N, C-alpha and C positions, 0 to 999 in steps of 0.2 A: 196296171190293168187289174180289174177285179175278176173274181170267179163267179160265174152264174150257173144256176141249176135249171136245166131244161127237161121237159117231158115231151117225147114224141107222141103226138095225138093218135097216130095210127097203131103203133106197136106198144105204147105205154112205157117204153124204155126211158129211164131217167139217167141223165149224164150231167157232169159238171164240166164247164169249159172256162178257160182263162182267155178272155177276149175283150176287145174294146167295146165301148158303148155303141158305136156304129155297127160293128159286127153283130152285136146282140140284137140291134133293131132289125138288121137284115134277116136274121134267123127268125125273128118273130113275125116279120112282114111276109115271109114265105108261106105262112099258114100251117106249116107242118108241126111247129113246136109251140109250146106255151111255157112261160117262165114260172118256176116254183119259187116262191119267196119263203125263205127259212132263215132263222137266226141261230147261229152257232156261237154262243158266248164263250170266250176263253176266260177261264177262271184262274186267277193267279192268287196263290196263297203263300204265306210265309209263316214258319214256326219260329217263335221267339221274337225278340225286338231287335231293332237295327243296331243298337249299341252292343249287344252281345255278339254280333257278327263282325264287328270291326276289329282292327288290330290293337294290340296292347298300347302302342304309342298314342293312338287317338284317345283311348280311355284314360291314359295318364294326363294328356292335355286337358280333358274334361274335368278330371279331379283337381288339377291346378286352377282351372277357371273357377270351379265351384268354391275352392278354398279361398280365393281372392275376391270373390264377388260380394261377400257380405251376407248379412242375414236375409232371410226371405227368398233365397234363390230357389228356382224350381228345376235345376239341372239334375237329371237322373244319370247316375254313374253306375 
């Protein structure tokens, strides 16, 4: 179930509620509340590259693959 943000039209109080779509519609149909649409993007960031965060065994495997793949390979180790 998603989280919805509602504003009470009489008091101006803003609340977030975790409810189903039918419960949201009932609340809006009562006439006391209006829904506030807002976007809260979750930003995920990572420092460094994925290879530097892997185990030494995996890096050794990549080195072996790079060594045996021939010229022109693009494997970053």
